[in-house]
VOZA-34854 format. One record per residue (C-alpha): residue number from 1; residue in three letters; y negated, z, x negated. Coordinates in nm, 4 decimals. Layout:
REM residues N
+-----+------+----------+----------+----------+
| seq | type |        v |        w |        u |
+-----+------+----------+----------+----------+
| NUM |  ALA |        Y |        Z |        X |
...
+-----+------+----------+----------+----------+
***
This chain:
REM residues 243
+-----+------+----------+----------+----------+
| seq | type |        v |        w |        u |
+-----+------+----------+----------+----------+
|   1 |  MET |  -1.5383 |  -1.0490 |   0.7926 |
|   2 |  ILE |  -1.1958 |  -0.8878 |   0.7990 |
|   3 |  LYS |  -1.1770 |  -0.5108 |   0.7510 |
|   4 |  ILE |  -0.8554 |  -0.3447 |   0.6321 |
|   5 |  ALA |  -0.7648 |   0.0241 |   0.6097 |
|   6 |  HIS |  -0.5330 |   0.0804 |   0.3128 |
|   7 |  ILE |  -0.3302 |   0.4024 |   0.3347 |
|   8 |  SER |  -0.0333 |   0.5172 |   0.1289 |
|   9 |  ASP |   0.1966 |   0.8028 |   0.0360 |
|  10 |  THR |   0.1811 |   0.9958 |   0.3608 |
|  11 |  HIS |   0.5069 |   1.1771 |   0.2691 |
|  12 |  ILE |   0.5709 |   1.2744 |   0.6284 |
|  13 |  THR |   0.8044 |   1.5731 |   0.6596 |
|  14 |  GLN |   0.8264 |   1.9054 |   0.8400 |
|  15 |  GLU |   0.7921 |   2.0758 |   0.5011 |
|  16 |  SER |   0.4735 |   2.1884 |   0.3262 |
|  17 |  ALA |   0.4417 |   1.8663 |   0.1222 |
|  18 |  PHE |   0.2827 |   1.6998 |   0.4267 |
|  19 |  LYS |  -0.0774 |   1.7820 |   0.5218 |
|  20 |  SER |  -0.0876 |   1.7010 |   0.8920 |
|  21 |  TYR |  -0.4588 |   1.7760 |   0.9271 |
|  22 |  ALA |  -0.5442 |   1.5178 |   0.6585 |
|  23 |  TYR |  -0.3222 |   1.2605 |   0.8283 |
|  24 |  ASP |  -0.4784 |   1.3234 |   1.1700 |
|  25 |  LEU |  -0.8313 |   1.3112 |   1.0294 |
|  26 |  ILE |  -0.7771 |   0.9780 |   0.8550 |
|  27 |  VAL |  -0.5898 |   0.8204 |   1.1464 |
|  28 |  ASN |  -0.8638 |   0.9285 |   1.3872 |
|  29 |  GLU |  -1.1280 |   0.7753 |   1.1589 |
|  30 |  ILE |  -0.9325 |   0.4515 |   1.1449 |
|  31 |  ASN |  -0.8835 |   0.4404 |   1.5220 |
|  32 |  GLN |  -1.2533 |   0.4993 |   1.5866 |
|  33 |  SER |  -1.3685 |   0.2357 |   1.3377 |
|  34 |  ASN |  -1.3671 |  -0.1432 |   1.3570 |
|  35 |  PHE |  -1.0655 |  -0.2079 |   1.1351 |
|  36 |  ASP |  -0.8706 |  -0.5250 |   1.1997 |
|  37 |  LEU |  -0.5459 |  -0.3881 |   1.0600 |
|  38 |  VAL |  -0.3877 |  -0.1121 |   0.8521 |
|  39 |  VAL |  -0.1667 |  -0.1569 |   0.5450 |
|  40 |  HIS |   0.0542 |   0.1375 |   0.4439 |
|  41 |  THR |   0.1891 |   0.0814 |   0.0923 |
|  42 |  GLY |   0.4863 |   0.3129 |   0.1031 |
|  43 |  ASP |   0.6311 |   0.6620 |   0.0852 |
|  44 |  VAL |   0.5933 |   0.6931 |   0.4586 |
|  45 |  THR |   0.8450 |   0.9803 |   0.4451 |
|  46 |  ASP |   0.9037 |   1.2468 |   0.1817 |
|  47 |  GLN |   1.2813 |   1.2358 |   0.1292 |
|  48 |  GLY |   1.4038 |   0.9446 |   0.3399 |
|  49 |  LEU |   1.5856 |   1.1746 |   0.5827 |
|  50 |  LYS |   1.6615 |   1.0769 |   0.9417 |
|  51 |  GLU |   1.4588 |   1.3640 |   1.0868 |
|  52 |  GLU |   1.1626 |   1.2585 |   0.8721 |
|  53 |  TYR |   1.1918 |   0.8993 |   0.9886 |
|  54 |  GLU |   1.1987 |   1.0147 |   1.3504 |
|  55 |  HIS |   0.8854 |   1.2240 |   1.2973 |
|  56 |  ALA |   0.7193 |   0.9445 |   1.0994 |
|  57 |  SER |   0.7908 |   0.6923 |   1.3733 |
|  58 |  TYR |   0.6036 |   0.9161 |   1.6177 |
|  59 |  LEU |   0.3078 |   0.9764 |   1.3846 |
|  60 |  ILE |   0.2796 |   0.6138 |   1.2750 |
|  61 |  GLY |   0.2640 |   0.5293 |   1.6438 |
|  62 |  LYS |  -0.0703 |   0.7109 |   1.6609 |
|  63 |  ILE |  -0.2314 |   0.4297 |   1.4630 |
|  64 |  GLU |  -0.3998 |   0.2066 |   1.7207 |
|  65 |  LYS |  -0.4471 |  -0.0952 |   1.4950 |
|  66 |  PRO |  -0.2000 |  -0.3634 |   1.3854 |
|  67 |  LEU |   0.0097 |  -0.2039 |   1.1103 |
|  68 |  ILE |   0.1984 |  -0.3290 |   0.8066 |
|  69 |  ALA |   0.4167 |  -0.0575 |   0.6515 |
|  70 |  ILE |   0.6090 |  -0.1039 |   0.3276 |
|  71 |  PRO |   0.8909 |   0.1162 |   0.1920 |
|  72 |  GLY |   0.8312 |   0.3387 |  -0.1099 |
|  73 |  ASN |   1.0728 |   0.5084 |  -0.3459 |
|  74 |  HIS |   1.0741 |   0.8278 |  -0.1359 |
|  75 |  ASP |   1.1696 |   0.6241 |   0.1711 |
|  76 |  ALA |   1.4671 |   0.4880 |  -0.0254 |
|  77 |  ARG |   1.6016 |   0.8330 |  -0.1157 |
|  78 |  ASN |   1.9171 |   0.9730 |   0.0446 |
|  79 |  VAL |   2.0135 |   0.6238 |   0.1662 |
|  80 |  GLY |   1.6872 |   0.6202 |   0.3593 |
|  81 |  TYR |   1.6499 |   0.2489 |   0.2856 |
|  82 |  GLY |   1.9035 |   0.2002 |   0.5643 |
|  83 |  LEU |   1.6705 |   0.3698 |   0.8141 |
|  84 |  PHE |   1.3338 |   0.2148 |   0.7326 |
|  85 |  GLU |   1.3726 |  -0.0988 |   0.9422 |
|  86 |  ARG |   1.5068 |   0.0985 |   1.2381 |
|  87 |  TYR |   1.2192 |   0.3464 |   1.2527 |
|  88 |  ILE |   0.9227 |   0.1867 |   1.0741 |
|  89 |  GLY |   0.9426 |  -0.1911 |   1.0313 |
|  90 |  PRO |   1.0704 |  -0.4849 |   0.8238 |
|  91 |  LEU |   1.1108 |  -0.4522 |   0.4464 |
|  92 |  TYR |   0.9497 |  -0.7929 |   0.3845 |
|  93 |  GLY |   0.7131 |  -1.0015 |   0.5854 |
|  94 |  VAL |   0.4094 |  -1.2210 |   0.6286 |
|  95 |  TYR |   0.0958 |  -1.1503 |   0.8319 |
|  96 |  GLU |  -0.1398 |  -1.4378 |   0.9115 |
|  97 |  ARG |  -0.4879 |  -1.4300 |   1.0553 |
|  98 |  ASP |  -0.7323 |  -1.7177 |   1.0237 |
|  99 |  ASP |  -0.7876 |  -1.7710 |   0.6480 |
| 100 |  LEU |  -0.5940 |  -1.4558 |   0.5536 |
| 101 |  VAL |  -0.2313 |  -1.4091 |   0.4598 |
| 102 |  ILE |  -0.0701 |  -1.0796 |   0.3619 |
| 103 |  ILE |   0.2737 |  -1.0966 |   0.2031 |
| 104 |  TRP |   0.4542 |  -0.7674 |   0.1649 |
| 105 |  VAL |   0.7706 |  -0.7008 |  -0.0302 |
| 106 |  ASP |   1.0052 |  -0.4084 |  -0.0927 |
| 107 |  SER |   0.9742 |  -0.3012 |  -0.4582 |
| 108 |  THR |   1.2106 |  -0.0037 |  -0.4360 |
| 109 |  ILE |   1.5412 |   0.0570 |  -0.6131 |
| 110 |  PRO |   1.7581 |   0.2863 |  -0.3972 |
| 111 |  ASP |   1.7535 |   0.6512 |  -0.5088 |
| 112 |  LEU |   1.5282 |   0.5813 |  -0.8096 |
| 113 |  SER |   1.1553 |   0.6325 |  -0.8588 |
| 114 |  ASP |   1.1346 |   0.3058 |  -1.0523 |
| 115 |  GLY |   1.0481 |  -0.0251 |  -0.8921 |
| 116 |  ARG |   1.1170 |  -0.3925 |  -0.9412 |
| 117 |  ILE |   1.0369 |  -0.7189 |  -0.7642 |
| 118 |  GLY |   1.3097 |  -0.9252 |  -0.9223 |
| 119 |  GLY |   1.5930 |  -1.1606 |  -0.8382 |
| 120 |  TYR |   1.5902 |  -1.2744 |  -0.4774 |
| 121 |  LYS |   1.2777 |  -1.0665 |  -0.4067 |
| 122 |  PHE |   1.0840 |  -1.2494 |  -0.6777 |
| 123 |  ARG |   1.2078 |  -1.5881 |  -0.5563 |
| 124 |  TRP |   1.1154 |  -1.5026 |  -0.1968 |
| 125 |  LEU |   0.7654 |  -1.3937 |  -0.3014 |
| 126 |  LYS |   0.7169 |  -1.7123 |  -0.5046 |
| 127 |  GLU |   0.8260 |  -1.9274 |  -0.2103 |
| 128 |  LYS |   0.5842 |  -1.7524 |   0.0253 |
| 129 |  LEU |   0.2941 |  -1.7834 |  -0.2177 |
| 130 |  GLU |   0.3608 |  -2.1557 |  -0.2417 |
| 131 |  GLU |   0.3930 |  -2.1872 |   0.1366 |
| 132 |  TYR |   0.0594 |  -2.0137 |   0.1995 |
| 133 |  SER |  -0.1310 |  -2.1473 |  -0.1002 |
| 134 |  HIS |  -0.3909 |  -2.3024 |   0.1334 |
| 135 |  LYS |  -0.5159 |  -1.9652 |   0.2575 |
| 136 |  ARG |  -0.8593 |  -1.8540 |   0.1376 |
| 137 |  PHE |  -0.7609 |  -1.4868 |   0.1119 |
| 138 |  LYS |  -0.4152 |  -1.4112 |  -0.0265 |
| 139 |  ILE |  -0.2953 |  -1.0508 |  -0.0435 |
| 140 |  VAL |   0.0350 |  -0.9207 |  -0.1802 |
| 141 |  ALA |   0.1374 |  -0.5631 |  -0.1025 |
| 142 |  ALA |   0.4168 |  -0.3470 |  -0.2444 |
| 143 |  HIS |   0.4634 |   0.0201 |  -0.3282 |
| 144 |  HIS |   0.4790 |   0.0241 |  -0.7076 |
| 145 |  HIS |   0.1807 |  -0.0273 |  -0.9357 |
| 146 |  LEU |   0.1391 |  -0.3211 |  -1.1739 |
| 147 |  VAL |  -0.0643 |  -0.1618 |  -1.4514 |
| 148 |  PRO |  -0.1034 |   0.1907 |  -1.5958 |
| 149 |  LEU |  -0.3512 |   0.4191 |  -1.4219 |
| 150 |  PRO |  -0.5913 |   0.6826 |  -1.5525 |
| 151 |  ASP |  -0.5456 |   1.0548 |  -1.4832 |
| 152 |  THR |  -0.1702 |   1.0303 |  -1.4261 |
| 153 |  GLY |  -0.0308 |   1.1723 |  -1.7507 |
| 154 |  ARG |   0.2614 |   0.9992 |  -1.9198 |
| 155 |  GLU |   0.2999 |   0.6551 |  -1.7691 |
| 156 |  ARG |   0.6141 |   0.6059 |  -1.5650 |
| 157 |  ASN |   0.7343 |   0.3714 |  -1.2949 |
| 158 |  VAL |   0.5185 |   0.0639 |  -1.3470 |
| 159 |  LEU |   0.7208 |  -0.2231 |  -1.2014 |
| 160 |  PHE |   1.0052 |  -0.3039 |  -1.4424 |
| 161 |  ASN |   0.8987 |  -0.6686 |  -1.4395 |
| 162 |  ALA |   0.5263 |  -0.6087 |  -1.3979 |
| 163 |  GLY |   0.4367 |  -0.8849 |  -1.6441 |
| 164 |  ASP |   0.6299 |  -1.1485 |  -1.4513 |
| 165 |  VAL |   0.4849 |  -1.0353 |  -1.1189 |
| 166 |  LEU |   0.1297 |  -1.0261 |  -1.2539 |
| 167 |  ASP |   0.1718 |  -1.3757 |  -1.3977 |
| 168 |  LEU |   0.3032 |  -1.4996 |  -1.0621 |
| 169 |  LEU |   0.0067 |  -1.3530 |  -0.8741 |
| 170 |  LEU |  -0.2479 |  -1.4987 |  -1.1154 |
| 171 |  ARG |  -0.0877 |  -1.8442 |  -1.1159 |
| 172 |  HIS |  -0.0981 |  -1.8525 |  -0.7354 |
| 173 |  GLU |  -0.4579 |  -1.7288 |  -0.7213 |
| 174 |  VAL |  -0.3808 |  -1.4132 |  -0.5247 |
| 175 |  ASN |  -0.7001 |  -1.2215 |  -0.4438 |
| 176 |  LEU |  -0.5633 |  -0.8713 |  -0.3908 |
| 177 |  TYR |  -0.2575 |  -0.6678 |  -0.4868 |
| 178 |  LEU |  -0.2273 |  -0.3488 |  -0.2791 |
| 179 |  CYS |  -0.0045 |  -0.0606 |  -0.3877 |
| 180 |  GLY |   0.0329 |   0.3174 |  -0.3988 |
| 181 |  HIS |   0.2929 |   0.5378 |  -0.5693 |
| 182 |  LYS |   0.0847 |   0.7308 |  -0.8250 |
| 183 |  HIS |  -0.1334 |   0.9272 |  -0.5798 |
| 184 |  VAL |  -0.4505 |   0.8152 |  -0.7579 |
| 185 |  PRO |  -0.7051 |   0.5810 |  -0.5975 |
| 186 |  ASN |  -0.8072 |   0.3113 |  -0.8416 |
| 187 |  VAL |  -0.9360 |  -0.0445 |  -0.8615 |
| 188 |  TYR |  -0.8921 |  -0.2902 |  -1.1489 |
| 189 |  ASN |  -1.0135 |  -0.6473 |  -1.1838 |
| 190 |  ILE |  -0.7692 |  -0.8660 |  -1.3765 |
| 191 |  GLU |  -0.9222 |  -1.2113 |  -1.4045 |
| 192 |  ASP |  -0.9789 |  -1.3044 |  -1.0377 |
| 193 |  LEU |  -0.7195 |  -1.0574 |  -0.9064 |
| 194 |  VAL |  -0.8267 |  -0.7192 |  -0.7668 |
| 195 |  VAL |  -0.5517 |  -0.4568 |  -0.8056 |
| 196 |  VAL |  -0.6055 |  -0.1738 |  -0.5579 |
| 197 |  ASN |  -0.4152 |   0.1540 |  -0.5686 |
| 198 |  ALA |  -0.4435 |   0.3920 |  -0.2752 |
| 199 |  GLY |  -0.4438 |   0.7660 |  -0.3324 |
| 200 |  CYS |  -0.2252 |   0.9816 |  -0.1114 |
| 201 |  THR |  -0.3293 |   0.9923 |   0.2500 |
| 202 |  SER |  -0.1604 |   1.3167 |   0.3507 |
| 203 |  CYS |   0.0541 |   1.4525 |   0.0665 |
| 204 |  ARG |  -0.0290 |   1.7796 |  -0.1103 |
| 205 |  LYS |   0.0463 |   1.6253 |  -0.4487 |
| 206 |  THR |  -0.2952 |   1.4948 |  -0.5435 |
| 207 |  ARG |  -0.3911 |   1.4702 |  -0.9099 |
| 208 |  LYS |  -0.6715 |   1.6266 |  -1.1116 |
| 209 |  GLY |  -0.7894 |   1.8338 |  -0.8163 |
| 210 |  ASP |  -0.8630 |   1.5286 |  -0.6020 |
| 211 |  VAL |  -0.8411 |   1.5301 |  -0.2228 |
| 212 |  ASN |  -0.6648 |   1.2994 |   0.0204 |
| 213 |  SER |  -0.8156 |   0.9565 |   0.0705 |
| 214 |  TYR |  -0.7732 |   0.5996 |   0.1875 |
| 215 |  ASN |  -0.9289 |   0.2660 |   0.0961 |
| 216 |  ILE |  -1.1619 |   0.0492 |   0.3006 |
| 217 |  ILE |  -1.1326 |  -0.3188 |   0.2116 |
| 218 |  LYS |  -1.3732 |  -0.5817 |   0.3408 |
| 219 |  LEU |  -1.3043 |  -0.9531 |   0.3092 |
| 220 |  ASN |  -1.6456 |  -1.1079 |   0.3610 |
| 221 |  ASP |  -1.7250 |  -1.4534 |   0.4910 |
| 222 |  ASP |  -1.8846 |  -1.5450 |   0.1574 |
| 223 |  GLU |  -1.5456 |  -1.4726 |  -0.0091 |
| 224 |  GLN |  -1.6696 |  -1.1498 |  -0.1648 |
| 225 |  ILE |  -1.4243 |  -0.8592 |  -0.1542 |
| 226 |  ASP |  -1.5533 |  -0.5017 |  -0.1261 |
| 227 |  VAL |  -1.3321 |  -0.1988 |  -0.1904 |
| 228 |  THR |  -1.4424 |   0.1541 |  -0.1039 |
| 229 |  ILE |  -1.2467 |   0.4752 |  -0.1599 |
| 230 |  ARG |  -1.3103 |   0.7174 |   0.1272 |
| 231 |  ARG |  -1.2037 |   1.0789 |   0.0853 |
| 232 |  VAL |  -1.1344 |   1.3311 |   0.3621 |
| 233 |  THR |  -1.4504 |   1.5135 |   0.2538 |
| 234 |  GLY |  -1.6496 |   1.2116 |   0.3705 |
| 235 |  ASP |  -1.7407 |   1.1083 |   0.0162 |
| 236 |  GLU |  -1.7274 |   0.7345 |  -0.0498 |
| 237 |  LEU |  -1.7065 |   0.5497 |  -0.3778 |
| 238 |  LYS |  -1.7509 |   0.1744 |  -0.3914 |
| 239 |  LYS |  -1.5205 |   0.0711 |  -0.6737 |
| 240 |  ALA |  -1.5274 |  -0.3059 |  -0.6921 |
| 241 |  THR |  -1.6582 |  -0.6306 |  -0.5648 |
| 242 |  ASN |  -1.5013 |  -0.9621 |  -0.6493 |
| 243 |  LEU |  -1.6623 |  -1.3030 |  -0.6183 |
+-----+------+----------+----------+----------+
***
């Protein structure tokens, strides 16, 4: 079994938007548990400012597990996309472990809330999916969501080319798509693809009175995938299994 902690939308800043106690609580839980790695699906910072990146680099360093961190639209604000690789990590990449591959890609458009995996990004993702087609568990991670979510009001900011990306993932038999952006934890099954949105780990902007949370994802030896939403209150909700 491989166990993944899925966090997102930390919105690290010195301002009130960031709830440091929620961040510390979740990071401590992750460090004390038997997670194999952590995936952060974007909006590491709140406004993409240098001082936020410096603070985020320190706080991200508290995570004692292997970490994949992906830029979000807030990280790309104020030319922050030029700082992400310096302080946090690469914009694109591949993580391999046994029968698992995680491919992450930057879905941001500088200084916009909208997202797109198009052009060279789409071609790169397609090439990687073909290269790692032999893997039993295939995960793609980006910041922006693929499909509309409940409890978010008027729908905005689904990937501009969500249909093309969804078709690509289904054709290449991807098991999981991990994302954030809307601050609402959610799980959908689309054919054999599980689409997992993380809520916000440490941002004050939760929706519908919800609290901060993260996702626990288990890739079992029998190829079953379990997804559990864990809130800072300790409440857990098992949202999906996929065979």
